[in-house]
N, C-alpha and C positions, 0 to 999 in steps of 0.2 A: 829356573827354567831347565834344569838338568833333565835330560831324557826326552824333551819335546823335539819333534822333527821340525825342519824348516817349513814344511807344508802346514803342519798343525799350528805353528807359531803365526804364520801369515793368515790362515783362515780365522783364527781366534782374533787377531788384530782387526780383520775386516768385519767380523761379527760385532765386536765392541764398537767400532766406528759407526756401523750401520744403526746402532741404537741411539747415536747422538747426531748423526748427519742424515739429512733427507735426500741429498743430491747424489745418489749412487745408482749408476746404471748397471745392467747385467755385466758380469765380469768378462774380461778379454778371453777370446777363444785361443786354442792352440795355433790356428792359422794366423790370428792377429799377433800373437807373440812372435811367431816365426817372421812375419813381415817386419815388425818393429825391430827385432834383434838383427835381422839382415840389413835393414835400411840404415840403422844407426851404429852398427858394428860393436855391439856388446851383448851380453847375456844377463838377464835378471838373476839376482840371487834367488835361491829357492823360496825363502820366506816372502820376498817382495813379489815374486811371480804368483805364489799362492794367494797373497793379499789381493792382487789385481784380478786374479781369476775368480775370486769369490764375489767381487763387486768392484766396479770402477768408479771411484769418487770423481765428481766433475764440478766445474765451476770454480770461481775464486782462484786460489793459488795452486790448484791441482794440475799437474801436467795432463794434457788431453792426449793420451796415447792412442785413442781410437780415431779422432777426427781433427786433431790439432794441426796447426800450421807447421809443416816440417822444419822451417827455419826457426821458429820459436822453440821447438823441441831441441834442435841442434844447439841453439844459444844456451838453453838450460843445461845441456850436457857439457858444454865447454865452459860454463860459468866458473867452476872451481879452478880450472887451469888459468883462465883469463884473469881471475882475481889474484892469483899468485904472480902472474906476469905484471899486473898493474903495480903490485907492491915492489917487485924487482925494479920497475922503471921509476916509480914515483916515491917510494918509501924506503929505499935502500935495503930491501929484504934480499938475503942471499943464504942459500942452504950450504952448510959446511961441507956436505958430501959432494958438492959440485966443484970443489977445488977453489982456487983463489978467484975472487970476483974481478972480472976485467974492469979497467978504469973507465972505459967508454961505455955509457949506458946502453947504447944500441947493441953493442957486442954482448954485454951482460944479458940483455933480454933474449938475444938469439941463442946464447948458450943455455939459458934457463929453459927456453922453449924445447930445445933438444932433450934435455933431461926430463922435462915434464911429459914428453911424448912416451916415456917408458913407465910412468906411474900408473897404478890401477885406476880404472875408470870409475867415476862416481855417477850415480843415477839419481835424478831428482825424485823425491817422494812427495814433497809439498813445499811450495815457496822455495826457500834456500836451505831446505833440509834434505840431506842426501844419504844414500846407502851405497856401499861398494857393489859393483857388478860382480858376477861370477857364478855360473852354474855350479851346482854341488857345494854351495856355501850358504850359510845362513847364520842368524844370530848376531850379526854385526851391530855395533852401536849406530844409531842415527846421529849424524853430525850436522850441526848448523854451520853453514859456510858463508863467510863474508871476507873475501880476500884471504889473508893469512890469519885472520881472527876466526878460529874454529873452536867450537865447543861441542861437547856431547849434548844431545837433546833427548836421548833415550838410550837405555842399556841395550835395547833391541827394538824391533818394529812394534812388538806388543806393548812394551813400556812407552814407546814414543806416542802411541795413540792415547795413552793415559796422560802423559806430560803435556801434549799439545791440545788435546780435545777433552780432557777429563773423562775419557771413555774407559769404564771398567775400573777394577781395583788396581792399585799400584803403590809404588814407594816414592815418596816425595824426594826431590833432589837434595833436600837438606838432611835427609836421613843417612846416617853413616853406612847403611847397607846399600845405598845407591852408588855402585862402583862400576861404571862401564869399563870394559876391557878393550884396549886398542887392538885393532885387528889387521889393518892393511899398511904395508910399507908406505913411506913418505907422509901420507896424510896423518897417520897417528903421531908423527913427530911434531905436527903443527898444533895439535889439540892443546888448548890452554886451560 
């Protein structure tokens, strides 16, 4: 994917998905992006933005950025952090960078919450598949998030639509050339 811009990557991913998926509405407008980003406090990565501007997938497990229930969207945005907190509380997870784990679980959860308030925001793509937020960024691997059990689900958004929906040509995950590169602090350390 060397030399491809974030916009090109997102548009091509949308084009390939449109060949496989019928439930695609007109893409989000600039005003809709502004409203979403202001309402929820993040900026889409350039490829994710171009993907959603080219066509808005709807139904099933797609986040409904245009007409969705704001609380459902907030819940999807907090899913990754809440999953980590669940594992801190119930499964003894503790990040070494947070210092020594407090003995009392409620104190550990509180301290973890403070640390997690500083990690990069992840934005839902589909179901529990996420991309990092961030204007002027693109090409991040798509991650499948379930608490602290995190795996790569695509080397980038274009590869993701191949992996999840068999849309377009791609590289199978069993192929040695399939090597997603970790991109964002904290989350990359959890990828298994």
